[in-house]
N, C-alpha and C positions, 0 to 999 in steps of 0.2 A: 255517461263514468257517472257509475254513485260514489257517496262520500267514503263508504270504507277503502274501494278498493285507491283511489286518492290517498288515505292514509298510508297504504298498506305502499305504493310507490313513496311519497316523500319518506316514510321508515327506511325503506330499501337505500333510498339516495342517501342519506344523512348515513348508514353504515355504511357506504362506500367509499363517503367521503370521510369517515373517522380514519378508512383500509390502506386510503390514499394518504394519506396525515404520516398517518406510521411507516407507510413505505417508505416516504419520504425519508423522514426522522431515519429509517434503517440506514439508505445509503447514502444521505449528510453522513451518518456517523464510520460508515464501510470507507468512502470517501478519507476525512480525514485520517483512521489508523491505515490507511491505503499510502496518501502522503506525510505521513510516520518515516510508514514502514520501509520506505523510497528514500528518507533521511540519511534512518542507519544504513542503508543500504551503500549511501555515498561514502557518508564517512566512511565504512569500514575497509572499500576501494581504496578508500585517496589512504588510510591507516597501513594497508599490504602492501601500497605500491611503496610509502614513504620504507613502508620494512623491507622492502625488496631492495630500494637503495642503501638500505644500512647495510643489509649482507652481503651487497653486492661489494662496495665498499673492506668490508671486516677481510676477504679471501683472502688468505693467504697463500705465500708465494710459490709454497709446495704444492700447490693445488692447482695449477694453473698450466696449463699443454707445456709445454719446449717448445722456441720459439720458434722451431726445423717442422714443429706441427702442423 
């Protein structure tokens, strides 16, 4: 193997290592964003659940079906 070919292989390897690191950074950032979005969704679900209970407790008697239904 001549020196030029070895240098070319080492150069390609260095670029691949940089690419793998950049992709890893992107995946880590995306996972962080996914974690934030999941937390926000859980908060919204909890909030809507709480609001549903409030609305149910505020229901006026005239909105309810008569007991014979």
